[in-house]
C-alpha positions as CSV (number, residue, x, y, z in Angstrom):
1,M,15.5,9.3,-4.7
2,K,13.7,7.9,-7.6
3,K,10.1,8.4,-5.9
4,Q,11.6,11.8,-4.5
5,K,12.3,13.2,-8.2
6,S,8.6,12.1,-9.3
7,F,6.9,13.6,-6.4
8,I,8.8,17.0,-5.9
9,Q,7.9,18.3,-9.7
10,D,8.7,21.9,-10.5
11,S,4.0,21.9,-11.6
12,L,3.9,20.8,-7.8
13,V,6.4,23.3,-6.4
14,N,4.8,26.1,-8.7
15,L,1.3,25.3,-7.3
16,A,2.4,25.1,-3.5
17,K,4.0,28.5,-3.8
18,E,1.1,30.3,-5.4
19,R,-0.6,29.4,-2.2
20,G,2.1,30.6,0.1
21,I,3.6,26.9,0.5
22,D,7.3,26.4,0.2
23,L,8.8,23.0,-0.3
24,I,12.2,22.6,0.8
25,K,14.3,19.8,0.5
26,I,15.4,18.4,4.0
27,D,19.2,17.7,4.2
28,T,19.7,14.5,5.5
29,D,23.4,14.7,6.2
30,K,22.9,17.3,8.6
31,P,20.7,17.0,11.8
32,L,17.1,17.9,11.5
33,V,17.0,20.4,14.6
34,D,19.7,22.2,13.1
35,Q,17.3,22.8,9.6
36,G,14.3,24.9,9.2
37,P,12.4,25.7,11.3
38,F,9.6,23.9,9.3
39,D,6.3,24.0,9.8
40,C,5.7,20.3,8.5
41,V,8.0,17.3,7.9
42,L,7.0,15.4,4.9
43,H,9.4,12.2,4.7
44,K,9.1,8.7,3.8
45,L,11.9,7.6,6.6
46,Y,12.3,4.7,9.4
47,G,14.8,3.8,11.3
48,E,15.6,4.6,15.6
49,E,18.2,7.4,14.4
50,W,15.2,9.1,12.3
51,R,13.0,8.6,15.1
52,K,15.0,10.4,17.4
53,Q,15.8,13.0,15.3
54,L,11.8,13.8,14.8
55,R,11.7,13.7,18.5
56,E,14.1,16.1,19.1
57,Y,12.8,18.2,16.7
58,L,9.6,18.3,17.7
59,V,10.9,19.4,21.4
60,Y,12.2,22.4,20.0
61,N,9.6,23.3,17.5
62,P,6.4,21.8,19.5
63,N,4.1,23.2,16.8
64,A,5.6,21.1,14.0
65,I,3.6,18.8,12.5
66,V,4.9,15.5,11.3
67,V,3.8,13.2,8.0
68,D,3.6,10.7,9.2
69,F,5.3,9.1,11.8
70,P,7.9,6.6,11.6
71,D,6.0,3.8,14.0
72,A,2.9,4.1,12.2
73,I,4.6,3.7,8.9
74,E,6.6,0.9,10.2
75,R,3.4,-1.4,10.1
76,L,3.1,-1.6,6.3
77,H,6.3,-3.0,6.2
78,N,5.1,-6.6,7.1
79,R,2.9,-7.9,5.1
80,I,0.8,-10.0,7.7
81,S,0.4,-6.8,10.0
82,M,-0.5,-4.8,7.0
83,L,-3.8,-6.5,6.3
84,D,-4.4,-7.1,9.7
85,V,-5.2,-3.6,10.4
86,V,-8.3,-4.3,7.9
87,S,-9.6,-6.3,10.6
88,E,-9.6,-3.2,12.9
89,I,-11.6,-0.9,10.8
90,E,-15.0,-0.3,12.5
91,E,-18.2,-1.3,10.8
92,V,-18.3,0.3,7.0
93,K,-21.6,1.4,5.7
94,S,-22.4,1.1,2.0
95,D,-25.2,2.7,0.1
96,E,-25.1,-0.4,-1.7
97,M,-25.1,-4.3,-0.3
98,A,-21.5,-4.6,-0.5
99,S,-18.8,-6.0,1.5
100,F,-15.1,-6.2,2.2
101,G,-12.4,-8.0,3.7
102,I,-9.0,-9.3,2.8
103,P,-7.6,-12.7,1.1
104,K,-6.9,-16.2,3.0
105,Q,-3.2,-15.9,4.1
106,I,-0.3,-17.1,6.1
107,V,3.3,-16.7,6.6
108,I,5.4,-19.7,6.3
109,Y,8.8,-19.3,7.9
110,E,10.0,-23.2,7.6
111,P,11.3,-24.2,3.9
112,E,9.9,-27.6,4.5
113,K,6.5,-26.4,5.0
114,L,6.3,-24.8,1.7
115,K,5.6,-27.7,0.0
116,E,2.9,-29.4,2.2
117,A,0.2,-27.9,1.4
118,K,-1.7,-29.8,4.2
119,T,-0.1,-27.9,7.1
120,W,-1.2,-24.7,5.3
121,G,-4.6,-24.4,7.0
122,E,-6.7,-20.7,6.9
123,G,-8.5,-23.3,3.5
124,L,-5.5,-22.2,1.1
125,K,-4.9,-24.1,-1.7
126,F,-3.4,-23.9,-5.5
127,P,-3.1,-21.6,-7.0
128,V,-1.4,-19.0,-4.6
129,I,0.3,-15.9,-4.7
130,A,3.7,-16.0,-2.8
131,K,4.9,-12.9,-1.5
132,P,8.3,-11.5,0.5
133,L,7.1,-11.0,4.3
134,V,9.2,-7.7,4.4
135,A,7.6,-4.8,2.0
136,D,10.2,-2.6,2.1
137,G,9.9,-1.0,-1.4
138,S,13.0,-2.7,-2.3
139,A,13.5,-4.4,-6.0
140,K,13.5,-7.8,-3.8
141,S,10.4,-6.9,-1.8
142,H,8.3,-6.7,-5.1
143,K,9.4,-9.9,-7.0
144,M,5.8,-12.0,-6.6
145,L,4.8,-15.3,-8.0
146,L,1.5,-17.1,-8.8
147,I,1.8,-20.5,-8.0
148,F,0.2,-23.7,-9.5
149,S,2.0,-26.5,-7.5
150,S,4.5,-27.5,-5.2
151,E,7.4,-27.4,-7.8
152,G,6.7,-23.8,-7.9
153,F,8.6,-23.3,-3.9
154,D,11.8,-24.6,-5.2
155,K,13.3,-21.4,-5.6
156,L,11.8,-19.3,-2.8
157,K,13.4,-18.6,0.1
158,P,11.3,-17.9,3.1
159,P,9.9,-16.0,5.2
160,T,7.3,-16.1,2.7
161,V,3.6,-15.2,2.7
162,L,1.3,-17.2,0.8
163,Q,-2.6,-15.6,-0.6
164,E,-5.4,-17.3,-2.2
165,F,-5.8,-16.2,-5.6
166,V,-9.0,-15.1,-6.1
167,N,-10.2,-14.9,-9.7
168,H,-10.8,-10.5,-10.0
169,G,-11.7,-10.2,-13.8
170,G,-8.4,-9.1,-14.7
171,V,-9.0,-5.6,-13.0
172,I,-7.8,-4.0,-9.7
173,F,-8.9,-0.7,-8.0
174,K,-6.4,1.1,-6.6
175,V,-7.6,3.7,-4.2
176,Y,-5.4,7.1,-3.3
177,V,-5.7,8.5,-0.3
178,V,-4.5,11.9,0.8
179,G,-6.0,13.1,4.2
180,K,-9.8,13.5,3.9
181,Y,-8.9,13.0,-0.1
182,V,-9.8,9.8,-1.8
183,K,-9.2,8.5,-5.5
184,C,-10.0,5.2,-7.0
185,V,-8.9,4.2,-10.4
186,K,-8.8,1.2,-12.4
187,R,-5.9,-0.4,-13.8
188,K,-5.1,-4.1,-15.3
189,S,-4.1,-7.0,-13.3
190,L,-3.5,-10.3,-13.4
191,P,-6.0,-12.6,-15.6
192,D,-8.8,-14.6,-14.2
193,I,-7.6,-18.6,-14.0
194,A,-10.4,-21.0,-15.3
195,E,-11.2,-23.7,-13.2
196,E,-11.0,-26.4,-16.1
197,K,-7.7,-25.4,-17.1
198,L,-5.8,-25.5,-13.3
199,E,-4.8,-29.0,-13.5
200,S,-2.9,-28.7,-16.7
201,L,-0.6,-25.6,-14.8
202,H,2.3,-26.2,-12.9
203,G,5.1,-24.5,-11.2
204,S,5.3,-20.6,-11.2
205,L,5.0,-18.1,-13.4
206,S,6.2,-14.0,-12.0
207,F,3.6,-11.2,-12.1
208,S,5.2,-10.4,-15.1
209,Q,5.3,-13.8,-16.9
210,V,1.7,-13.8,-16.2
211,S,1.1,-10.5,-18.2
212,N,2.9,-11.5,-20.8
213,L,1.7,-15.0,-21.3
214,T,-1.9,-13.2,-21.5
215,S,-0.8,-11.0,-24.2
216,H,-0.1,-13.9,-26.5
217,D,-2.6,-16.2,-25.5
218,R,-5.9,-14.2,-24.9
219,N,-6.9,-14.2,-28.5
220,D,-7.8,-17.8,-28.5
221,D,-8.2,-17.6,-24.3
222,K,-6.1,-20.7,-24.4
223,Y,-5.6,-20.6,-20.4
224,Y,-7.0,-17.6,-19.3
225,K,-10.1,-15.1,-19.4
226,R,-10.0,-11.9,-19.0
227,M,-12.3,-9.0,-18.5
228,D,-11.8,-5.6,-20.9
229,L,-10.6,-2.7,-18.4
230,E,-13.3,-0.7,-19.8
231,D,-15.8,-3.1,-18.8
232,A,-15.4,-3.2,-15.5
233,E,-17.8,-1.4,-13.0
234,M,-16.0,0.5,-10.4
235,P,-16.4,-0.4,-6.6
236,P,-19.3,1.5,-4.7
237,M,-17.7,5.0,-4.1
238,S,-19.2,4.8,-0.6
239,L,-18.1,1.8,0.1
240,I,-14.2,2.8,-0.8
241,T,-14.4,6.2,0.8
242,N,-15.3,4.3,4.3
243,I,-12.9,2.0,4.1
244,A,-10.0,4.7,3.4
245,R,-11.8,6.6,6.2
246,G,-11.1,3.4,8.7
247,L,-7.5,2.6,7.7
248,R,-6.4,6.2,7.8
249,K,-8.1,6.0,11.6
250,A,-6.7,2.7,12.7
251,M,-3.3,3.3,10.9
252,K,-2.8,7.2,12.1
253,L,-1.4,7.5,8.4
254,H,-2.5,10.2,6.0
255,L,-0.7,9.7,2.8
256,F,-1.0,5.8,1.3
257,N,-2.9,4.1,-1.4
258,F,-4.6,0.7,-1.3
259,D,-5.3,-2.0,-4.1
260,V,-8.9,-3.8,-3.9
261,I,-10.0,-6.7,-6.0
262,R,-13.8,-7.4,-6.5
263,D,-14.4,-11.5,-5.9
264,T,-15.9,-12.2,-9.4
265,K,-17.3,-15.5,-7.7
266,V,-19.4,-13.1,-5.2
267,G,-19.7,-10.2,-7.3
268,N,-20.2,-7.8,-4.3
269,R,-17.3,-8.8,-2.2
270,Y,-14.1,-6.5,-2.4
271,L,-10.6,-7.6,-0.4
272,V,-8.2,-5.1,0.2
273,I,-4.8,-6.8,-0.8
274,D,-1.9,-4.7,-0.3
275,I,-1.4,-1.0,1.5
276,N,1.5,1.2,0.3
277,Y,2.8,4.2,2.3
278,F,3.3,7.2,0.3
279,P,3.0,6.2,-3.1
280,G,3.5,7.5,-6.6
281,Y,0.9,10.1,-6.4
282,A,2.4,12.0,-9.6
283,K,0.6,9.2,-11.5
284,M,-2.7,10.3,-10.0
285,P,-4.2,12.8,-12.4
286,G,-4.2,16.4,-11.0
287,Y,-1.8,15.3,-8.1
288,E,-0.7,18.7,-7.6
289,S,-3.9,20.5,-6.7
290,V,-4.7,17.2,-4.3
291,L,-1.4,17.6,-2.6
292,T,-1.0,21.3,-2.2
293,D,-4.9,21.4,-0.7
294,F,-3.5,18.6,1.8
295,F,-0.7,20.8,2.6
296,W,-2.7,23.9,3.0
297,D,-5.3,22.0,5.1
298,V,-2.4,20.9,7.5
299,L,-0.9,24.3,8.0
300,N,-4.5,25.6,8.5
301,K,-5.1,22.9,11.4
302,K,-8.3,21.3,9.8
303,E,-6.1,18.4,10.4
304,A,-4.9,19.5,13.7
305,R,-7.2,17.0,15.4
306,S,-5.5,13.8,14.1
307,F,-1.9,15.2,14.2
308,N,-2.0,16.0,17.7
309,S,-3.1,12.4,18.9
310,D,-0.5,11.2,16.5
311,K,1.9,13.7,18.4
312,E,1.0,12.6,21.3
313,L,1.7,9.0,20.1
314,M,5.4,9.9,19.1
315,K,6.2,11.6,22.6
316,L,5.0,7.9,23.9
317,V,6.3,5.4,21.2
318,D,9.8,4.4,22.0
319,N,10.3,1.4,20.0
320,N,13.7,0.0,18.7
321,G,13.6,-0.2,15.0
322,A,15.8,-0.8,12.3
323,G,15.7,0.5,8.5
324,S,17.2,2.4,6.0
325,D,16.7,5.7,4.8
326,N,14.7,6.5,1.6
327,E,13.8,9.8,0.9
328,S,12.6,12.9,2.7
329,S,11.5,16.4,1.7
330,A,9.5,19.0,4.0
């Protein structure tokens, strides 16, 4: 419920109301079909029971719109399928000679294979980032390690995703997508690791430990090199916008963000490293206006073509799913 409280702030509720839009909380203890009627159901729930409730609600309220459908959201709960979608994007055109892709990565299911770097394949080598395969928003799913040697795997329990660490100037670009709106901001990230220092680094560090180490050592630059955030050049907006449009179409999602880094070795090569559904929009400046505009477009059918195709998918797909309910609003 934490994100719900940060997202549904009075400032958003009041601005939406000025536009004639009422934001009403759904009671998850009651059947959805017994509530409303709502013009739009905005949620971040999953699980088969919730799927059934949405299907039933659409039967009795065929003109209602769901943002977004659980089957589409489910894909982002797996860190492999999450980034596989990037390869499904049609050719992206940019005003500048920039390219994009994803880092090399594999999933390891057997504990003994974690320490056998020769069996990894995909050209992976130390250092690597270790992430849980499941990305469900839980505290456990956010525990990530930067691993320098095989000793760093001692406390890990598969399934684990190993992703290549790419020097990226200590800057990450977070791209927020709200329907057709795209906003890119830059944030501090893991620092670069100097090639000559790799041999002296062993074991593993949590992401928080890496950040702390950097704050202590950046003056003498003993282990790391780091670029000041203010000096970081933003990626070409045409590239970012086209990637966002491609992801939106491929995933059939309307509320998400994705993280991008710039490979410092290549310079004009950008890598998508993470995608999240329904991120913390309250952190985005002016989010109230952006979300209210989106609600208005949805209710006035400007997004009708996209949502209608999704609704057909909802009726056709009947996969068994598992998950826990997190939050909802409408």
